[in-house]
C-alpha positions as CSV (number, residue, x, y, z in Angstrom):
1,X,13.1,80.3,7.1
2,X,10.3,80.2,10.2
3,X,6.9,78.2,8.6
4,X,4.0,78.6,10.5
5,X,0.3,77.4,9.5
6,X,-3.0,78.4,11.6
7,X,-6.2,77.0,11.5
8,X,-8.9,79.4,12.3
9,X,-12.5,77.9,12.9
10,X,-14.4,80.6,12.6
11,X,-18.1,81.3,13.6
12,X,-20.9,80.4,10.9
13,X,-22.5,83.7,10.8
14,X,-18.8,85.2,10.3
15,X,-17.2,82.4,7.4
16,X,-17.8,84.6,4.5
17,X,-16.9,87.7,6.0
18,X,-13.4,86.6,7.2
19,X,-11.3,87.5,4.4
20,X,-12.6,91.4,4.2
21,X,-12.2,90.9,8.0
22,X,-8.4,90.1,7.9
23,X,-7.7,92.1,4.4
24,X,-5.7,94.8,6.1
25,X,-3.9,92.6,8.4
26,X,-2.6,90.3,5.3
27,X,-1.9,93.7,3.3
28,X,0.2,94.9,6.3
29,X,1.8,91.6,6.9
30,X,2.6,91.0,3.4
31,X,4.5,94.5,3.7
32,X,6.6,93.7,6.2
33,X,10.3,93.1,5.8
34,X,11.2,89.5,6.3
35,X,7.6,88.4,5.4
36,X,8.1,85.6,2.7
37,X,4.5,84.3,2.0
38,X,1.3,84.8,4.0
39,X,-1.8,82.9,2.2
40,X,-5.1,82.4,3.5
41,X,-7.0,79.2,2.2
42,X,-10.5,77.8,3.0
43,X,-10.7,73.9,4.3
44,X,-12.7,71.8,1.6
45,X,-13.7,69.5,4.7
46,X,-14.4,71.9,7.6
47,X,-16.1,75.1,5.2
48,X,-16.1,76.8,8.5
49,X,-12.2,77.1,8.9
50,X,-9.5,79.2,7.2
51,X,-5.7,78.0,7.0
52,X,-3.2,80.2,7.1
53,X,0.1,79.7,5.8
54,X,3.0,82.2,6.2
55,X,7.2,81.9,6.8
56,X,9.9,84.8,7.4
57,X,12.7,85.1,7.4
58,X,14.6,84.1,11.1
59,X,14.6,87.6,12.4
60,X,11.4,88.5,11.2
61,X,9.0,86.8,13.1
62,X,9.2,88.7,16.3
63,X,9.0,92.0,14.8
64,X,5.6,90.6,13.1
65,X,4.2,89.2,16.3
66,X,5.2,92.7,18.5
67,X,3.5,95.1,15.6
68,X,0.7,97.0,16.0
69,X,-1.1,95.5,13.2
70,X,-1.1,92.3,14.5
71,X,-2.1,92.9,18.0
72,X,-5.3,94.9,16.0
73,X,-5.9,91.6,14.3
74,X,-6.3,89.6,17.5
75,X,-8.8,91.9,18.8
76,X,-10.6,91.8,15.3
77,X,-10.4,88.0,15.1
78,X,-11.5,87.0,18.8
79,X,-15.3,87.9,18.4
80,X,-15.3,85.8,15.0
81,X,-13.8,82.6,15.8
82,X,-15.2,79.9,17.3
83,X,-12.4,78.4,19.3
84,X,-8.6,79.1,19.8
85,X,-6.7,78.8,16.7
86,X,-4.7,75.2,16.3
87,X,-0.8,76.1,15.3
88,X,2.2,74.4,14.0
89,X,5.1,76.9,14.1
90,X,8.3,75.6,13.4
91,X,12.1,76.9,11.9
92,X,13.5,75.2,8.7
93,X,17.3,75.3,9.0
94,X,18.6,76.6,5.6
95,X,15.5,76.9,3.8
96,X,14.6,80.8,2.1
97,X,11.3,79.8,-0.1
98,X,9.6,77.1,-2.0
99,X,11.1,73.8,-3.7
100,X,9.9,71.9,-6.7
101,X,8.4,68.8,-5.3
102,X,10.4,66.0,-6.7
103,X,7.7,63.5,-6.7
104,X,5.5,65.4,-9.4
105,X,7.5,66.9,-11.9
106,X,6.0,68.7,-15.2
107,X,8.2,69.6,-18.0
């Protein structure tokens, strides 16, 4: 599984519009074969920052970054962000999805 987290620092004047601006990109990515999840959150510490957590089957990430909707999203996002996004992208061998947290079990 390829696991990716991206932090987008959005210009203050666009922060409330961000979910709407990336909605088509979100829909298209979630519909891709091999997409495991694609979820947006907003930082509590930095309210102008959105965090994207996404995962793909090992062979699906390349198709994602070469897709038309990915290229279109980059152009949509470019004028809205305050700086280059921060990213962590890694391959987790043998993982296929979320696991349960062992330290906090709820019956």
